[in-house]
N, C-alpha and C positions, 0 to 999 in steps of 0.2 A: 504493500500500500504506500510505503514511503516514496517509492519511485514515482508514483502517480502524482504526488503532491509536491515533488521537489521544486518544480518551477513556480509554485505559488508562494514560496518563501518558507520561513520557519513556522513553528507551531503558532506563535503569536500572530504572524501575518495571516495564517489560515483562519484563526479565530476572529481576527479583525474583519476579514472579508465576510465571514459568516454573519458577524454582528451588523455589518453595513447592509447586507442583504435583508436581514430581519428588520432593521430600522427603516429600510425603504418600503418594505411591506406594511409596517406599522404606520408610516407616513401616508401611504395610499389609503388605508382604512380611516385614519385620522378621527375626526369628530363624528364619523358615521357609525362608530361602534355601538352606541345605544340603540340605533335602529337595527343593526345587524344582529344584535342579541335577540331581537323579537321575531326574526324570520330566518330559519335554518337555510332555506334555499337562497335567500339574498346574501347571507353570510358566505355561503359556499361560492356563489357566483362572484361576489366582490373579491374574495381571495383569489379566484381564478383570474381576475383582471389585474392583480398586483404585478403582473409581468410588465406593466407600463412603467414602473419604477425599478423593479427588481432586475428586469432584463438589461437596462442600461448599466446597472452596477456590475452585472456579470460581464457585459461587454468591456467595461473598463478594466476589470480584473484580468480578462483574457488578453487584452491589449498589452498589459504590463508583462504577463507571463511569456507571451510569444515574442515580445521585443527582446526579452532576455534570451530566449531560445535562439533568435536570429543572430544575436551578437556573440553567441557562444560557438565553440567548435562543433557542438553537437548537431547543429543544423545540417552540416555536411556528413557527419557520421551516420545520421539517420538514413541517408540515401543508400548506404551500404548495408544496412541491417536487413535481416530476413523479413521482419514485420515492420517495414518502414512506415506504413500508413498508421498502424496502431501506436507506435512510438511517437509519431508526430502528433497524434490526436490526444495523447495522454494528458497533457496539461488542460486542454479544453474539456475533456471528459471529466476531469477532477473538478473543474470550476462548475460545469453543468450539474454534477452530482451535488456540489455544495449549494448551488442556487435552488435545485429541486428540493433538497432537504429543508432549506429555509422556507420555501413556499408550502411544503407539506406541513411543516411545524406551525406556520402561521394559520393555515386552514384548520388544522386539528384543534388548536387553542381556541380559535374563534367559534367554531361549530360546537365545541365542547361547552363553552360558556353559554351558548344558545340553548343547548340541551339541558344544562343545569337550571336555566331560567324557565324550564317547563315547555319549551318549544319542540314539537315533534321533528325527528330527523328524517331525511329522505336520501338514504345512501344509494338508491337506484339512479340518482343523478350524478354520482361520483365521477362518471366517465367524462364530464365536461372539463375535468382538470387535466386530462391527457393533452389536449391542444396547447394548454398553458405551459406544461412541462416541455413540450416540443419547441414552443416559441422561445423559452429560455435557452434552449440549445441553439436556436437561430441567432439570438443576440450574442451568445458566446462565440459562435462561429464568425460573426461580423467583427467582433472585437479582436479575435485571433487573427483574422485576415489583415486588419489595420496594423496590428502590432508586428506581425511577421513580415509583411511587405515593406514596412517603413523601417523597422528595427529601432524605433524611437519610443521610449517609454513615456515621454512627455505628451504623447498623443492620447494617453488614456483618458484624461478629462474630456477631450473632444469626442472620444468614443462614447462616453457617458451621455454627453449632450446630444450627439447624433442619434443614439438609441432612443432617447426621449423624444427627439424631434420626429422620429418615425411614428410614434404614438400620436403626437400632436397633429401631424398631417392626416392621420387616420381620423382623429376626432373631429377635425374641421371639414372632412369630406374630400380632401385632395386624393387620398388613397381609399380604396375599399376597406371594409372591416377586416383587415388582416392583422395589424398590430394591436388591435383592441380585442382582448380575449375574455372580457366580462366586466361586470360592474354596472349596476343599475340603481337609481335612487328609489325605485318602487320595491315593495315587499315581495313581489312575485306571487302573491296570493291568487289562487285560481289559475296559475300559469305553470307551464313546463318548459322544456328546452327543445328547440327544433334541431334535429340531428345535423343536417347538412350545413346550415349556417354556422353551427358551432365547430364542426369538423374542418371546414374550409381553411381557417387560419392555420390549423395544424398541418394540413396538406401543404399549404404554401410555405410554412416554416421548414418542413423537411426539404423542400426544394431550395430554399434560401441557404440553409446550412450546407447542403451538398455543393451548390454552385460556388459560394464564396470560398469554401475550403479548397475546391479545385483551382480557383483563380489564384488563391494565395500560394499554393504549392503544386503547380501543374506537373513538376518533375516526378512527383509521387502519385498524385491522384489521376493523372491522365497517361500514365506510363504503360498501361495494358488495355486491351480491348474490353476486358471485363470491367475495369474501373471507368473507362470512358462510357461504357453502357450504363453504369450506375449513375454517373453524373448526368447523362442524357435523360435518365428517368427522373432525376432531380429537376431538370429544366421543365420536363412535362408536368411534374407535380406543382412547380411554382406557377406555371401558366394556368393550370386547372384551378388551383386554390385561389389565385389572385383574381381571375376573371369570373369566378363563380361565387366569390364571397359576397355577402349582402352589402348593400350600400349604406345601411345604418344599423346601429346596435339593436334596434327593436326587432330586427329579423331573427335574433337569437331565441326569441320567446314565442310560445304558442299557448293558446287558451286551453284550459281543461274543462270539459263539460261537467256540470254539477259537482263542483268541489265540495267535499264533506264539511259539515258544520259542527260546532260544539255550542251547547246552549246552557243557559242558567236563568234562574228566576221564574216567577209564575205570573206576576202582575206588574209589568208584562213579561212574557217569555222572550228572552233576547238571545240571538244566535250570531256568532261570527265564524269566519273560516277556521277550520280545525288547525290549520298550519300556522295561524297567527293568533293564538288564544290570549295573549297577554292583556289586551284591553277589556276582556269580557267582564271581569269582576267589577271594575270601576264603572264601566258603561252601564251594567245592570243596576248597580246601586243608584246612579244618577237618574236613570230612566224611571226606576221605581219611585224615587223621591218625587219626580215631577208628575208621574202618572196618577198619583193619589188624588189630585184635583179632578181628573177625568172620572176616576172610579167613584168618587163621592157623588158625581152627577149622573152615575149609571150610563156613561157614554160608552157605547160598544166600540171596543178596540180590536185590532186583528189578533188572531190566536198567537202570533209570534211576530217579532220584528227581527228579520234576518238580514245579514250582510249580503249585498250583491252589487254588481256593477250596474249603474243606471243604463248604460248602453246595451247591457245584455237583455233587458226587459224580461226578467224571469217570470215564471208562472205564479209564484207566490205574490200576494198582494201587499208586501211590506218590505221595508228597506231600512238598513242601518247605515248611517254615515259616520265616518271616523276621521279624527284629525290625523292620526297615523296608526296604521295597523300593527306597527311594531312596538309601540310604546305601551307601558302598563297603565297609563292614565289617559283620560280623555277630558275634554272641556264640557262644562254644562251646556254650552251652546250646541255642541254636537249631539248631546243627548236630546236636547229640545228639537233640533232639526229632524232627528229620527222620529220622534213622537208625532210631529205635525206632518209627516209624510206617510200616512197609513197605507198608501198604495203606490207601487212602483210601475203600474201598468197604464198610467195615464198618458195617452198619446201626446197631450199638450206639453208634457214635461220633456219630450224628446225632439219634437219638430222645431223648425226655425221660426214658426209663427208665434204670435203673442200668447202668453199664458193667462190672459185676462187678469183677474184680481188675485190669482193664487199666491203670488209672492207677497203682496201686502197682507192678505188674509192670514197666511202662515206666520208672517212676522208678528202680527197682532196676537194670534193665538199662542205663539211661543212666548211673548212677553207676559201674557196672562198666566201661563204655566209656571214661569220662573218667579213671578210675584207671589203666586199661591204657595210655591215651595220655599219662599223666603230667600231666594237667590238674588232677586232684583227688587229695587225700590222704584215705584212709579215716578216718572219725571214730570214735574209740574209744567215744564215748558213744552212738553210734547202734545200733539193734537189729541192723543188718546187718553190723556190723564183722567178726565172726568169719567169715562166709561170704565177704565181699569180700576178706579176707586169706588165704583158704584156698588149697589147691593148685588149679592149673588143671584137673587131672583131676577134681576135685570139682565145679568150676564148669561145665565143658564140657557135660555132658549137659543141664543145665537151660537153658543158653544156646541150644543147638541146638533143643531142644524148644520153648522159649518163642518163639523167633524164627519158627519154622514156624507156630506157633499164631497169632501176631500177623499173619503174612502171610495165613493162611487165614481170619482173623476168627473163629477158634474161641475166643471169649472165655469160653465156658462150660467150657473145658478148662484155662484158665490156673490156675496155682498158684504160690505163692512157694516157694522152696527148702525142702526138708524140715527143714533145721536152719539157718535164716538167722542165728540168733544164738546 
């Protein structure tokens, strides 16, 4: 093993490189960690995307190692060895192994914390990490090519910057989604991974690694027909992966039909996606607190309030809206928004046309719920102050009628109170 890491420096240098790789991964996660803890799939996907920062570090390390190799007598000795290709690749393979170990460690720690937070794991999606590991190899190969062809160690920082520039050019759309191997701001609830868009960067990365290594040392890697054929396959892989990669990161994800739910409470019954259960307890508490006013007036509510995407137009007639699916707390306003939306099948909520008075009516109903729950104080300067502070006997008929109309999507029948102000 010592021979493999010789060109990386002494033990302290190896540990330093590993630490830098881990630091780059931690920097990539950054302040997103609280959200990643609440979604195992998002945590795994975000770690897969850490190649954006870890890859350039691997490229810089490879540049240093291969610059030393080029300046040593070993660069010519390798040409005479029996396994010249393996001996030439040893430093790069060692750096790739180091970077891969750092990425796997980062992923394991992040997903373990998510599991300990009570979030279900989805190891069937572990395959999405394979293209990321291959991309680390491509970055390593690029750094090795720069270091060996130049023989100048001072180019290592430029290799780091160049590696990150490849990601930036992908992020802004100059390149297809090749150097972007994951990372989304959403929780991925109700979503899975599309195989081909995820695999394409890995295919392109294989091609990149083979091509740049051959260009860096053609006397070794183009010396036989077999090796030339392998490099030719790399060119084909680069072309296929590059031109078939998606044009944006959203292509990595695909919707899952009827994602399972987890529920709590009885009045009302509240359900969120099973894969992001952290907000359920707090959301249920807040919705039950505000729903008491409706229960006191015997207002019929849906059997359950379930999380769903508005664009999906689910068959269930209820919807839960969240500030963040990954956090353990929600705001009172989100609990209110969920209660005043007893049906998710209202066509007026989806089309481009006007929604009549639904927005104003829901806002007034929501303020009434929060006032009754002791969350909000009536504002004397608002137009609805007189009605919100009136007797419950005055308020009740409008509350009952309005909630029924919202449930039935009878938006054309909605009206504000006769004398709100």
